[in-house]
CHARMM internal coordinates of N, CA and C (Angstrom, degrees):
IC EDIT
DIST 1 N 1 CA 1.4057
DIST 1 CA 1 C 1.5075
ANGL 1 N 1 CA 1 C 115.05
DIST 1 C 2 N 1.3122
ANGL 1 CA 1 C 2 N 114.07
DIHE 1 N 1 CA 1 C 2 N -37.88
DIST 2 N 2 CA 1.4516
ANGL 1 C 2 N 2 CA 119.39
DIHE 1 CA 1 C 2 N 2 CA -179.67
DIST 2 CA 2 C 1.4769
ANGL 2 N 2 CA 2 C 112.54
DIHE 1 C 2 N 2 CA 2 C -63.12
DIST 2 C 3 N 1.3502
ANGL 2 CA 2 C 3 N 118.64
DIHE 2 N 2 CA 2 C 3 N -41.34
DIST 3 N 3 CA 1.5059
ANGL 2 C 3 N 3 CA 126.78
DIHE 2 CA 2 C 3 N 3 CA 174.43
DIST 3 CA 3 C 1.4731
ANGL 3 N 3 CA 3 C 109.24
DIHE 2 C 3 N 3 CA 3 C -56.73
DIST 3 C 4 N 1.2630
ANGL 3 CA 3 C 4 N 120.93
DIHE 3 N 3 CA 3 C 4 N -47.82
DIST 4 N 4 CA 1.4945
ANGL 3 C 4 N 4 CA 124.46
DIHE 3 CA 3 C 4 N 4 CA -178.93
DIST 4 CA 4 C 1.4867
ANGL 4 N 4 CA 4 C 106.96
DIHE 3 C 4 N 4 CA 4 C -61.93
DIST 4 C 5 N 1.3253
ANGL 4 CA 4 C 5 N 124.08
DIHE 4 N 4 CA 4 C 5 N -45.19
DIST 5 N 5 CA 1.4057
ANGL 4 C 5 N 5 CA 125.55
DIHE 4 CA 4 C 5 N 5 CA -178.58
DIST 5 CA 5 C 1.5740
ANGL 5 N 5 CA 5 C 109.46
DIHE 4 C 5 N 5 CA 5 C -61.93
DIST 5 C 6 N 1.3129
ANGL 5 CA 5 C 6 N 115.12
DIHE 5 N 5 CA 5 C 6 N -41.04
DIST 6 N 6 CA 1.5125
ANGL 5 C 6 N 6 CA 117.92
DIHE 5 CA 5 C 6 N 6 CA -177.86
DIST 6 CA 6 C 1.5420
ANGL 6 N 6 CA 6 C 104.26
DIHE 5 C 6 N 6 CA 6 C -66.64
DIST 6 C 7 N 1.3512
ANGL 6 CA 6 C 7 N 124.01
DIHE 6 N 6 CA 6 C 7 N -39.27
DIST 7 N 7 CA 1.4093
ANGL 6 C 7 N 7 CA 124.60
DIHE 6 CA 6 C 7 N 7 CA 179.95
DIST 7 CA 7 C 1.5645
ANGL 7 N 7 CA 7 C 109.77
DIHE 6 C 7 N 7 CA 7 C -60.93
DIST 7 C 8 N 1.2731
ANGL 7 CA 7 C 8 N 112.74
DIHE 7 N 7 CA 7 C 8 N -47.39
DIST 8 N 8 CA 1.5630
ANGL 7 C 8 N 8 CA 115.37
DIHE 7 CA 7 C 8 N 8 CA -175.65
DIST 8 CA 8 C 1.5197
ANGL 8 N 8 CA 8 C 107.29
DIHE 7 C 8 N 8 CA 8 C -66.99
DIST 8 C 9 N 1.3906
ANGL 8 CA 8 C 9 N 116.42
DIHE 8 N 8 CA 8 C 9 N -42.39
DIST 9 N 9 CA 1.4757
ANGL 8 C 9 N 9 CA 117.09
DIHE 8 CA 8 C 9 N 9 CA -179.11
DIST 9 CA 9 C 1.5655
ANGL 9 N 9 CA 9 C 108.47
DIHE 8 C 9 N 9 CA 9 C -63.05
DIST 9 C 10 N 1.3517
ANGL 9 CA 9 C 10 N 116.93
DIHE 9 N 9 CA 9 C 10 N -42.01
DIST 10 N 10 CA 1.4745
ANGL 9 C 10 N 10 CA 119.75
DIHE 9 CA 9 C 10 N 10 CA 179.26
DIST 10 CA 10 C 1.4680
ANGL 10 N 10 CA 10 C 113.62
DIHE 9 C 10 N 10 CA 10 C -60.25
DIST 10 C 11 N 1.3503
ANGL 10 CA 10 C 11 N 115.70
DIHE 10 N 10 CA 10 C 11 N -42.13
DIST 11 N 11 CA 1.4822
ANGL 10 C 11 N 11 CA 119.78
DIHE 10 CA 10 C 11 N 11 CA 173.62
DIST 11 CA 11 C 1.4176
ANGL 11 N 11 CA 11 C 116.58
DIHE 10 C 11 N 11 CA 11 C -59.92
DIST 11 C 12 N 1.3044
ANGL 11 CA 11 C 12 N 118.76
DIHE 11 N 11 CA 11 C 12 N -40.92
DIST 12 N 12 CA 1.4161
ANGL 11 C 12 N 12 CA 125.70
DIHE 11 CA 11 C 12 N 12 CA -179.61
DIST 12 CA 12 C 1.5779
ANGL 12 N 12 CA 12 C 108.92
DIHE 11 C 12 N 12 CA 12 C -67.82
DIST 12 C 13 N 1.3237
ANGL 12 CA 12 C 13 N 115.57
DIHE 12 N 12 CA 12 C 13 N -48.98
DIST 13 N 13 CA 1.4984
ANGL 12 C 13 N 13 CA 120.38
DIHE 12 CA 12 C 13 N 13 CA -177.59
DIST 13 CA 13 C 1.5157
ANGL 13 N 13 CA 13 C 109.14
DIHE 12 C 13 N 13 CA 13 C -64.29
DIST 13 C 14 N 1.3918
ANGL 13 CA 13 C 14 N 113.84
DIHE 13 N 13 CA 13 C 14 N -47.01
DIST 14 N 14 CA 1.4228
ANGL 13 C 14 N 14 CA 116.97
DIHE 13 CA 13 C 14 N 14 CA -179.69
DIST 14 CA 14 C 1.5490
ANGL 14 N 14 CA 14 C 112.52
DIHE 13 C 14 N 14 CA 14 C -58.67
DIST 14 C 15 N 1.3918
ANGL 14 CA 14 C 15 N 117.40
DIHE 14 N 14 CA 14 C 15 N -44.43
DIST 15 N 15 CA 1.3697
ANGL 14 C 15 N 15 CA 120.24
DIHE 14 CA 14 C 15 N 15 CA 177.55
DIST 15 CA 15 C 1.5258
ANGL 15 N 15 CA 15 C 115.89
DIHE 14 C 15 N 15 CA 15 C -57.50
DIST 15 C 16 N 1.3155
ANGL 15 CA 15 C 16 N 112.70
DIHE 15 N 15 CA 15 C 16 N -45.32
DIST 16 N 16 CA 1.5441
ANGL 15 C 16 N 16 CA 119.50
DIHE 15 CA 15 C 16 N 16 CA 173.99
DIST 16 CA 16 C 1.4186
ANGL 16 N 16 CA 16 C 111.29
DIHE 15 C 16 N 16 CA 16 C -59.23
DIST 16 C 17 N 1.3747
ANGL 16 CA 16 C 17 N 119.92
DIHE 16 N 16 CA 16 C 17 N -43.11
DIST 17 N 17 CA 1.4368
ANGL 16 C 17 N 17 CA 123.95
DIHE 16 CA 16 C 17 N 17 CA 178.35
DIST 17 CA 17 C 1.4928
ANGL 17 N 17 CA 17 C 113.51
DIHE 16 C 17 N 17 CA 17 C -60.31
DIST 17 C 18 N 1.3468
ANGL 17 CA 17 C 18 N 119.06
DIHE 17 N 17 CA 17 C 18 N -40.56
DIST 18 N 18 CA 1.4401
ANGL 17 C 18 N 18 CA 125.82
DIHE 17 CA 17 C 18 N 18 CA -179.94
DIST 18 CA 18 C 1.5410
ANGL 18 N 18 CA 18 C 106.48
DIHE 17 C 18 N 18 CA 18 C -68.13
DIST 18 C 19 N 1.2555
ANGL 18 CA 18 C 19 N 120.68
DIHE 18 N 18 CA 18 C 19 N -35.16
DIST 19 N 19 CA 1.4629
ANGL 18 C 19 N 19 CA 127.56
DIHE 18 CA 18 C 19 N 19 CA -179.65
DIST 19 CA 19 C 1.5664
ANGL 19 N 19 CA 19 C 108.18
DIHE 18 C 19 N 19 CA 19 C -64.36
DIST 19 C 20 N 1.3263
ANGL 19 CA 19 C 20 N 117.05
DIHE 19 N 19 CA 19 C 20 N -37.43
DIST 20 N 20 CA 1.4861
ANGL 19 C 20 N 20 CA 121.34
DIHE 19 CA 19 C 20 N 20 CA -172.91
DIST 20 CA 20 C 1.4869
ANGL 20 N 20 CA 20 C 109.23
DIHE 19 C 20 N 20 CA 20 C -82.29
DIST 20 C 21 N 1.3927
ANGL 20 CA 20 C 21 N 116.93
DIHE 20 N 20 CA 20 C 21 N -32.30
DIST 21 N 21 CA 1.4663
ANGL 20 C 21 N 21 CA 115.26
DIHE 20 CA 20 C 21 N 21 CA -177.71
DIST 21 CA 21 C 1.5126
ANGL 21 N 21 CA 21 C 115.98
DIHE 20 C 21 N 21 CA 21 C -83.31
DIST 21 C 22 N 1.2441
ANGL 21 CA 21 C 22 N 121.06
DIHE 21 N 21 CA 21 C 22 N 129.87
DIST 22 N 22 CA 1.5032
ANGL 21 C 22 N 22 CA 122.65
DIHE 21 CA 21 C 22 N 22 CA -179.59
DIST 22 CA 22 C 1.5056
ANGL 22 N 22 CA 22 C 113.19
DIHE 21 C 22 N 22 CA 22 C -73.97
DIST 22 C 23 N 1.3163
ANGL 22 CA 22 C 23 N 114.28
DIHE 22 N 22 CA 22 C 23 N 161.66
DIST 23 N 23 CA 1.4951
ANGL 22 C 23 N 23 CA 120.21
DIHE 22 CA 22 C 23 N 23 CA 173.90
DIST 23 CA 23 C 1.5716
ANGL 23 N 23 CA 23 C 112.77
DIHE 22 C 23 N 23 CA 23 C 80.82
DIST 23 C 24 N 1.2712
ANGL 23 CA 23 C 24 N 118.93
DIHE 23 N 23 CA 23 C 24 N 179.26
DIST 24 N 24 CA 1.4147
ANGL 23 C 24 N 24 CA 126.65
DIHE 23 CA 23 C 24 N 24 CA -176.44
DIST 24 CA 24 C 1.5203
ANGL 24 N 24 CA 24 C 107.17
DIHE 23 C 24 N 24 CA 24 C -82.21
DIST 24 C 25 N 1.3118
ANGL 24 CA 24 C 25 N 114.11
DIHE 24 N 24 CA 24 C 25 N 123.37
DIST 25 N 25 CA 1.5093
ANGL 24 C 25 N 25 CA 120.94
DIHE 24 CA 24 C 25 N 25 CA 176.82
DIST 25 CA 25 C 1.5738
ANGL 25 N 25 CA 25 C 109.03
DIHE 24 C 25 N 25 CA 25 C -113.53
DIST 25 C 26 N 1.2417
ANGL 25 CA 25 C 26 N 116.62
DIHE 25 N 25 CA 25 C 26 N 160.85
DIST 26 N 26 CA 1.4511
ANGL 25 C 26 N 26 CA 121.53
DIHE 25 CA 25 C 26 N 26 CA 177.54
DIST 26 CA 26 C 1.4847
ANGL 26 N 26 CA 26 C 113.64
DIHE 25 C 26 N 26 CA 26 C -54.31
DIST 26 C 27 N 1.3253
ANGL 26 CA 26 C 27 N 117.25
DIHE 26 N 26 CA 26 C 27 N 124.41
DIST 27 N 27 CA 1.5354
ANGL 26 C 27 N 27 CA 118.00
DIHE 26 CA 26 C 27 N 27 CA -174.64
DIST 27 CA 27 C 1.5116
ANGL 27 N 27 CA 27 C 110.64
DIHE 26 C 27 N 27 CA 27 C -89.54
DIST 27 C 28 N 1.2258
ANGL 27 CA 27 C 28 N 114.02
DIHE 27 N 27 CA 27 C 28 N 170.19
DIST 28 N 28 CA 1.4750
ANGL 27 C 28 N 28 CA 117.33
DIHE 27 CA 27 C 28 N 28 CA 179.44
DIST 28 CA 28 C 1.4793
ANGL 28 N 28 CA 28 C 111.25
DIHE 27 C 28 N 28 CA 28 C 122.81
DIST 28 C 29 N 1.3598
ANGL 28 CA 28 C 29 N 118.17
DIHE 28 N 28 CA 28 C 29 N 128.38
DIST 29 N 29 CA 1.4829
ANGL 28 C 29 N 29 CA 119.64
DIHE 28 CA 28 C 29 N 29 CA -176.89
DIST 29 CA 29 C 1.5071
ANGL 29 N 29 CA 29 C 111.88
DIHE 28 C 29 N 29 CA 29 C -76.91
DIST 29 C 30 N 1.3761
ANGL 29 CA 29 C 30 N 115.98
DIHE 29 N 29 CA 29 C 30 N -25.18
DIST 30 N 30 CA 1.4668
ANGL 29 C 30 N 30 CA 113.54
DIHE 29 CA 29 C 30 N 30 CA 177.04
DIST 30 CA 30 C 1.4562
ANGL 30 N 30 CA 30 C 114.73
DIHE 29 C 30 N 30 CA 30 C -70.13
DIST 30 C 31 N 1.4010
ANGL 30 CA 30 C 31 N 114.16
DIHE 30 N 30 CA 30 C 31 N -32.34
DIST 31 N 31 CA 1.4451
ANGL 30 C 31 N 31 CA 119.21
DIHE 30 CA 30 C 31 N 31 CA -179.83
DIST 31 CA 31 C 1.6328
ANGL 31 N 31 CA 31 C 109.22
DIHE 30 C 31 N 31 CA 31 C -74.97
DIST 31 C 32 N 1.3387
ANGL 31 CA 31 C 32 N 111.86
DIHE 31 N 31 CA 31 C 32 N -35.88
DIST 32 N 32 CA 1.4456
ANGL 31 C 32 N 32 CA 117.24
DIHE 31 CA 31 C 32 N 32 CA 174.41
DIST 32 CA 32 C 1.5573
ANGL 32 N 32 CA 32 C 113.14
DIHE 31 C 32 N 32 CA 32 C -62.11
DIST 32 C 33 N 1.2492
ANGL 32 CA 32 C 33 N 114.98
DIHE 32 N 32 CA 32 C 33 N -44.63
DIST 33 N 33 CA 1.4841
ANGL 32 C 33 N 33 CA 118.33
DIHE 32 CA 32 C 33 N 33 CA 178.58
DIST 33 CA 33 C 1.5428
ANGL 33 N 33 CA 33 C 110.60
DIHE 32 C 33 N 33 CA 33 C -65.80
DIST 33 C 34 N 1.2771
ANGL 33 CA 33 C 34 N 115.51
DIHE 33 N 33 CA 33 C 34 N -49.69
DIST 34 N 34 CA 1.4768
ANGL 33 C 34 N 34 CA 122.11
DIHE 33 CA 33 C 34 N 34 CA -178.66
DIST 34 CA 34 C 1.5724
ANGL 34 N 34 CA 34 C 110.39
DIHE 33 C 34 N 34 CA 34 C -57.83
DIST 34 C 35 N 1.2344
ANGL 34 CA 34 C 35 N 116.49
DIHE 34 N 34 CA 34 C 35 N -48.19
DIST 35 N 35 CA 1.4526
ANGL 34 C 35 N 35 CA 118.17
DIHE 34 CA 34 C 35 N 35 CA -178.67
DIST 35 CA 35 C 1.4574
ANGL 35 N 35 CA 35 C 112.38
DIHE 34 C 35 N 35 CA 35 C -74.60
DIST 35 C 36 N 1.3925
ANGL 35 CA 35 C 36 N 121.47
DIHE 35 N 35 CA 35 C 36 N -25.57
DIST 36 N 36 CA 1.4255
ANGL 35 C 36 N 36 CA 121.98
DIHE 35 CA 35 C 36 N 36 CA 169.94
DIST 36 CA 36 C 1.4871
ANGL 36 N 36 CA 36 C 113.39
DIHE 35 C 36 N 36 CA 36 C -65.66
DIST 36 C 37 N 1.3579
ANGL 36 CA 36 C 37 N 120.98
DIHE 36 N 36 CA 36 C 37 N -42.90
DIST 37 N 37 CA 1.4152
ANGL 36 C 37 N 37 CA 126.44
DIHE 36 CA 36 C 37 N 37 CA 176.62
DIST 37 CA 37 C 1.5267
ANGL 37 N 37 CA 37 C 110.40
DIHE 36 C 37 N 37 CA 37 C -63.64
DIST 37 C 38 N 1.3431
ANGL 37 CA 37 C 38 N 115.51
DIHE 37 N 37 CA 37 C 38 N -46.56
DIST 38 N 38 CA 1.5003
ANGL 37 C 38 N 38 CA 120.73
DIHE 37 CA 37 C 38 N 38 CA -179.59
DIST 38 CA 38 C 1.5311
ANGL 38 N 38 CA 38 C 105.22
DIHE 37 C 38 N 38 CA 38 C -62.20
DIST 38 C 39 N 1.2799
ANGL 38 CA 38 C 39 N 119.06
DIHE 38 N 38 CA 38 C 39 N -48.27
DIST 39 N 39 CA 1.5024
ANGL 38 C 39 N 39 CA 122.06
DIHE 38 CA 38 C 39 N 39 CA -179.42
DIST 39 CA 39 C 1.4592
ANGL 39 N 39 CA 39 C 112.71
DIHE 38 C 39 N 39 CA 39 C -58.81
DIST 39 C 40 N 1.3393
ANGL 39 CA 39 C 40 N 118.27
DIHE 39 N 39 CA 39 C 40 N -33.54
DIST 40 N 40 CA 1.4676
ANGL 39 C 40 N 40 CA 119.06
DIHE 39 CA 39 C 40 N 40 CA 177.35
DIST 40 CA 40 C 1.5193
ANGL 40 N 40 CA 40 C 110.43
DIHE 39 C 40 N 40 CA 40 C -64.27
DIST 40 C 41 N 1.3488
ANGL 40 CA 40 C 41 N 112.52
DIHE 40 N 40 CA 40 C 41 N -43.05
DIST 41 N 41 CA 1.5348
ANGL 40 C 41 N 41 CA 113.85
DIHE 40 CA 40 C 41 N 41 CA 179.38
DIST 41 CA 41 C 1.4839
ANGL 41 N 41 CA 41 C 113.34
DIHE 40 C 41 N 41 CA 41 C -69.39
DIST 41 C 42 N 1.4471
ANGL 41 CA 41 C 42 N 116.62
DIHE 41 N 41 CA 41 C 42 N -39.52
DIST 42 N 42 CA 1.4053
ANGL 41 C 42 N 42 CA 125.39
DIHE 41 CA 41 C 42 N 42 CA 178.09
DIST 42 CA 42 C 1.5626
ANGL 42 N 42 CA 42 C 108.84
DIHE 41 C 42 N 42 CA 42 C -57.33
DIST 42 C 43 N 1.3606
ANGL 42 CA 42 C 43 N 114.83
DIHE 42 N 42 CA 42 C 43 N -45.80
DIST 43 N 43 CA 1.5235
ANGL 42 C 43 N 43 CA 120.49
DIHE 42 CA 42 C 43 N 43 CA -179.11
DIST 43 CA 43 C 1.4393
ANGL 43 N 43 CA 43 C 109.26
DIHE 42 C 43 N 43 CA 43 C -66.08
DIST 43 C 44 N 1.3866
ANGL 43 CA 43 C 44 N 122.25
DIHE 43 N 43 CA 43 C 44 N -24.34
DIST 44 N 44 CA 1.4698
ANGL 43 C 44 N 44 CA 123.69
DIHE 43 CA 43 C 44 N 44 CA -179.18
DIST 44 CA 44 C 1.4084
ANGL 44 N 44 CA 44 C 114.27
DIHE 43 C 44 N 44 CA 44 C -88.61
DIST 44 C 45 N 1.3291
ANGL 44 CA 44 C 45 N 117.52
DIHE 44 N 44 CA 44 C 45 N -9.16
DIST 45 N 45 CA 1.5490
ANGL 44 C 45 N 45 CA 116.75
DIHE 44 CA 44 C 45 N 45 CA -179.41
DIST 45 CA 45 C 1.4915
ANGL 45 N 45 CA 45 C 112.83
DIHE 44 C 45 N 45 CA 45 C -57.87
DIST 45 C 46 N 1.2695
ANGL 45 CA 45 C 46 N 123.13
DIHE 45 N 45 CA 45 C 46 N -39.60
DIST 46 N 46 CA 1.4578
ANGL 45 C 46 N 46 CA 115.80
DIHE 45 CA 45 C 46 N 46 CA 178.60
DIST 46 CA 46 C 1.5340
ANGL 46 N 46 CA 46 C 114.75
DIHE 45 C 46 N 46 CA 46 C -70.97
DIST 46 C 47 N 1.3652
ANGL 46 CA 46 C 47 N 117.56
DIHE 46 N 46 CA 46 C 47 N -10.25
DIST 47 N 47 CA 1.4107
ANGL 46 C 47 N 47 CA 121.07
DIHE 46 CA 46 C 47 N 47 CA 178.73
DIST 47 CA 47 C 1.5314
ANGL 47 N 47 CA 47 C 113.49
DIHE 46 C 47 N 47 CA 47 C -103.24
DIST 47 C 48 N 1.3040
ANGL 47 CA 47 C 48 N 117.06
DIHE 47 N 47 CA 47 C 48 N 30.79
DIST 48 N 48 CA 1.4388
ANGL 47 C 48 N 48 CA 121.28
DIHE 47 CA 47 C 48 N 48 CA 178.29
DIST 48 CA 48 C 1.4291
ANGL 48 N 48 CA 48 C 113.46
DIHE 47 C 48 N 48 CA 48 C 92.65
DIST 48 C 49 N 1.2934
ANGL 48 CA 48 C 49 N 126.08
DIHE 48 N 48 CA 48 C 49 N 9.81
DIST 49 N 49 CA 1.4931
ANGL 48 C 49 N 49 CA 128.82
DIHE 48 CA 48 C 49 N 49 CA -179.94
DIST 49 CA 49 C 1.5015
ANGL 49 N 49 CA 49 C 111.59
DIHE 48 C 49 N 49 CA 49 C 84.16
DIST 49 C 50 N 1.2863
ANGL 49 CA 49 C 50 N 118.15
DIHE 49 N 49 CA 49 C 50 N 13.17
DIST 50 N 50 CA 1.5351
ANGL 49 C 50 N 50 CA 120.85
DIHE 49 CA 49 C 50 N 50 CA 177.20
DIST 50 CA 50 C 1.4935
ANGL 50 N 50 CA 50 C 110.10
DIHE 49 C 50 N 50 CA 50 C -87.77
DIST 50 C 51 N 1.3124
ANGL 50 CA 50 C 51 N 118.63
DIHE 50 N 50 CA 50 C 51 N 147.90
DIST 51 N 51 CA 1.3940
ANGL 50 C 51 N 51 CA 120.28
DIHE 50 CA 50 C 51 N 51 CA 173.72
DIST 51 CA 51 C 1.5374
ANGL 51 N 51 CA 51 C 112.82
DIHE 50 C 51 N 51 CA 51 C -50.14
DIST 51 C 52 N 1.2855
ANGL 51 CA 51 C 52 N 116.20
DIHE 51 N 51 CA 51 C 52 N 136.88
DIST 52 N 52 CA 1.5391
ANGL 51 C 52 N 52 CA 115.32
DIHE 51 CA 51 C 52 N 52 CA -176.14
DIST 52 CA 52 C 1.4986
ANGL 52 N 52 CA 52 C 110.90
DIHE 51 C 52 N 52 CA 52 C -91.58
DIST 52 C 53 N 1.4296
ANGL 52 CA 52 C 53 N 115.09
DIHE 52 N 52 CA 52 C 53 N 175.34
DIST 53 N 53 CA 1.3455
ANGL 52 C 53 N 53 CA 123.37
DIHE 52 CA 52 C 53 N 53 CA 168.82
DIST 53 CA 53 C 1.3970
ANGL 53 N 53 CA 53 C 115.47
DIHE 52 C 53 N 53 CA 53 C -70.69
DIST 53 C 54 N 1.3907
ANGL 53 CA 53 C 54 N 123.59
DIHE 53 N 53 CA 53 C 54 N -172.96
DIST 54 N 54 CA 1.3704
ANGL 53 C 54 N 54 CA 128.10
DIHE 53 CA 53 C 54 N 54 CA -173.84
DIST 54 CA 54 C 1.5442
ANGL 54 N 54 CA 54 C 111.04
DIHE 53 C 54 N 54 CA 54 C -64.62
DIST 54 C 55 N 1.3639
ANGL 54 CA 54 C 55 N 118.20
DIHE 54 N 54 CA 54 C 55 N -48.19
DIST 55 N 55 CA 1.4367
ANGL 54 C 55 N 55 CA 121.09
DIHE 54 CA 54 C 55 N 55 CA -175.97
DIST 55 CA 55 C 1.4999
ANGL 55 N 55 CA 55 C 113.14
DIHE 54 C 55 N 55 CA 55 C -60.03
DIST 55 C 56 N 1.4031
ANGL 55 CA 55 C 56 N 115.30
DIHE 55 N 55 CA 55 C 56 N -48.62
DIST 56 N 56 CA 1.4654
ANGL 55 C 56 N 56 CA 117.91
DIHE 55 CA 55 C 56 N 56 CA -178.56
DIST 56 CA 56 C 1.5211
ANGL 56 N 56 CA 56 C 111.27
DIHE 55 C 56 N 56 CA 56 C -75.32
DIST 56 C 57 N 1.2954
ANGL 56 CA 56 C 57 N 120.69
DIHE 56 N 56 CA 56 C 57 N -23.65
DIST 57 N 57 CA 1.4673
ANGL 56 C 57 N 57 CA 122.84
DIHE 56 CA 56 C 57 N 57 CA 173.52
DIST 57 CA 57 C 1.5199
ANGL 57 N 57 CA 57 C 110.92
DIHE 56 C 57 N 57 CA 57 C -69.82
DIST 57 C 58 N 1.3122
ANGL 57 CA 57 C 58 N 114.36
DIHE 57 N 57 CA 57 C 58 N -43.70
DIST 58 N 58 CA 1.5574
ANGL 57 C 58 N 58 CA 113.61
DIHE 57 CA 57 C 58 N 58 CA 177.78
DIST 58 CA 58 C 1.5164
ANGL 58 N 58 CA 58 C 111.44
DIHE 57 C 58 N 58 CA 58 C -65.55
DIST 58 C 59 N 1.3638
ANGL 58 CA 58 C 59 N 118.56
DIHE 58 N 58 CA 58 C 59 N -35.66
DIST 59 N 59 CA 1.3747
ANGL 58 C 59 N 59 CA 121.18
DIHE 58 CA 58 C 59 N 59 CA 179.78
DIST 59 CA 59 C 1.5063
ANGL 59 N 59 CA 59 C 112.56
DIHE 58 C 59 N 59 CA 59 C -69.79
DIST 59 C 60 N 1.2526
ANGL 59 CA 59 C 60 N 119.63
DIHE 59 N 59 CA 59 C 60 N -35.49
DIST 60 N 60 CA 1.4244
ANGL 59 C 60 N 60 CA 126.19
DIHE 59 CA 59 C 60 N 60 CA 172.64
DIST 60 CA 60 C 1.5098
ANGL 60 N 60 CA 60 C 109.76
DIHE 59 C 60 N 60 CA 60 C -65.85
DIST 60 C 61 N 1.3581
ANGL 60 CA 60 C 61 N 118.27
DIHE 60 N 60 CA 60 C 61 N -48.47
DIST 61 N 61 CA 1.3503
ANGL 60 C 61 N 61 CA 122.80
DIHE 60 CA 60 C 61 N 61 CA 179.84
DIST 61 CA 61 C 1.5802
ANGL 61 N 61 CA 61 C 114.85
DIHE 60 C 61 N 61 CA 61 C -60.82
DIST 61 C 62 N 1.3735
ANGL 61 CA 61 C 62 N 114.59
DIHE 61 N 61 CA 61 C 62 N -39.75
DIST 62 N 62 CA 1.4144
ANGL 61 C 62 N 62 CA 120.79
DIHE 61 CA 61 C 62 N 62 CA 174.84
DIST 62 CA 62 C 1.6246
ANGL 62 N 62 CA 62 C 110.13
DIHE 61 C 62 N 62 CA 62 C -61.42
DIST 62 C 63 N 1.3171
ANGL 62 CA 62 C 63 N 114.47
DIHE 62 N 62 CA 62 C 63 N -42.13
DIST 63 N 63 CA 1.4679
ANGL 62 C 63 N 63 CA 118.07
DIHE 62 CA 62 C 63 N 63 CA 174.70
DIST 63 CA 63 C 1.5689
ANGL 63 N 63 CA 63 C 114.10
DIHE 62 C 63 N 63 CA 63 C -58.71
DIST 63 C 64 N 1.3702
ANGL 63 CA 63 C 64 N 110.81
DIHE 63 N 63 CA 63 C 64 N -44.01
DIST 64 N 64 CA 1.4946
ANGL 63 C 64 N 64 CA 119.37
DIHE 63 CA 63 C 64 N 64 CA 178.71
DIST 64 CA 64 C 1.4590
ANGL 64 N 64 CA 64 C 111.78
DIHE 63 C 64 N 64 CA 64 C -63.51
DIST 64 C 65 N 1.3587
ANGL 64 CA 64 C 65 N 118.07
DIHE 64 N 64 CA 64 C 65 N -49.44
DIST 65 N 65 CA 1.4026
ANGL 64 C 65 N 65 CA 121.35
DIHE 64 CA 64 C 65 N 65 CA 177.07
DIST 65 CA 65 C 1.5456
ANGL 65 N 65 CA 65 C 114.81
DIHE 64 C 65 N 65 CA 65 C -62.45
DIST 65 C 66 N 1.3362
ANGL 65 CA 65 C 66 N 118.29
DIHE 65 N 65 CA 65 C 66 N -33.50
DIST 66 N 66 CA 1.4293
ANGL 65 C 66 N 66 CA 121.03
DIHE 65 CA 65 C 66 N 66 CA 176.79
DIST 66 CA 66 C 1.5038
ANGL 66 N 66 CA 66 C 111.13
DIHE 65 C 66 N 66 CA 66 C -66.78
DIST 66 C 67 N 1.3361
ANGL 66 CA 66 C 67 N 115.66
DIHE 66 N 66 CA 66 C 67 N -43.33
DIST 67 N 67 CA 1.4889
ANGL 66 C 67 N 67 CA 122.04
DIHE 66 CA 66 C 67 N 67 CA -176.54
DIST 67 CA 67 C 1.5691
ANGL 67 N 67 CA 67 C 104.53
DIHE 66 C 67 N 67 CA 67 C -72.13
DIST 67 C 68 N 1.2484
ANGL 67 CA 67 C 68 N 122.64
DIHE 67 N 67 CA 67 C 68 N -37.13
DIST 68 N 68 CA 1.4629
ANGL 67 C 68 N 68 CA 121.34
DIHE 67 CA 67 C 68 N 68 CA 178.29
DIST 68 CA 68 C 1.4900
ANGL 68 N 68 CA 68 C 111.13
DIHE 67 C 68 N 68 CA 68 C -64.58
DIST 68 C 69 N 1.4588
ANGL 68 CA 68 C 69 N 115.63
DIHE 68 N 68 CA 68 C 69 N -41.62
DIST 69 N 69 CA 1.5158
ANGL 68 C 69 N 69 CA 115.22
DIHE 68 CA 68 C 69 N 69 CA -177.15
DIST 69 CA 69 C 1.5003
ANGL 69 N 69 CA 69 C 108.50
DIHE 68 C 69 N 69 CA 69 C -63.95
DIST 69 C 70 N 1.3704
ANGL 69 CA 69 C 70 N 117.78
DIHE 69 N 69 CA 69 C 70 N -37.78
DIST 70 N 70 CA 1.4461
ANGL 69 C 70 N 70 CA 118.49
DIHE 69 CA 69 C 70 N 70 CA -176.33
DIST 70 CA 70 C 1.5506
ANGL 70 N 70 CA 70 C 107.41
DIHE 69 C 70 N 70 CA 70 C -67.80
DIST 70 C 71 N 1.3749
ANGL 70 CA 70 C 71 N 117.95
DIHE 70 N 70 CA 70 C 71 N -42.55
DIST 71 N 71 CA 1.4134
ANGL 70 C 71 N 71 CA 120.35
DIHE 70 CA 70 C 71 N 71 CA -176.93
DIST 71 CA 71 C 1.5890
ANGL 71 N 71 CA 71 C 112.22
DIHE 70 C 71 N 71 CA 71 C -66.35
DIST 71 C 72 N 1.2835
ANGL 71 CA 71 C 72 N 113.07
DIHE 71 N 71 CA 71 C 72 N -37.54
DIST 72 N 72 CA 1.4632
ANGL 71 C 72 N 72 CA 117.97
DIHE 71 CA 71 C 72 N 72 CA 177.88
DIST 72 CA 72 C 1.4768
ANGL 72 N 72 CA 72 C 116.53
DIHE 71 C 72 N 72 CA 72 C -70.00
DIST 72 C 73 N 1.2970
ANGL 72 CA 72 C 73 N 117.57
DIHE 72 N 72 CA 72 C 73 N -26.74
DIST 73 N 73 CA 1.4274
ANGL 72 C 73 N 73 CA 120.95
DIHE 72 CA 72 C 73 N 73 CA 175.80
DIST 73 CA 73 C 1.6085
ANGL 73 N 73 CA 73 C 111.74
DIHE 72 C 73 N 73 CA 73 C -75.76
DIST 73 C 74 N 1.2833
ANGL 73 CA 73 C 74 N 115.09
DIHE 73 N 73 CA 73 C 74 N -24.38
DIST 74 N 74 CA 1.4312
ANGL 73 C 74 N 74 CA 116.49
DIHE 73 CA 73 C 74 N 74 CA -178.84
DIST 74 CA 74 C 1.4801
ANGL 74 N 74 CA 74 C 114.10
DIHE 73 C 74 N 74 CA 74 C -84.47
DIST 74 C 75 N 1.4281
ANGL 74 CA 74 C 75 N 116.58
DIHE 74 N 74 CA 74 C 75 N -10.27
DIST 75 N 75 CA 1.5259
ANGL 74 C 75 N 75 CA 117.44
DIHE 74 CA 74 C 75 N 75 CA 178.76
DIST 75 CA 75 C 1.4151
ANGL 75 N 75 CA 75 C 112.79
DIHE 74 C 75 N 75 CA 75 C -78.42
END
COOR INIT
IC SEED 1 N 1 CA 1 C
IC BUILD
């Protein structure tokens, strides 16, 4: 059950992060969920490595999406 909640949370956070970032970003719901979950942990690093709340999770997911978009353009 916990994994399902993380996937739903990651999808929501990733979707909000895509909405905030301008321009064309890599599409795909698996990438959105994965980067949303990674962004949640990245946003929580300043707080002792614990999963962050909504705001820090969205900021972390925006950073992850931005880095992924730069990396995917170089391939």
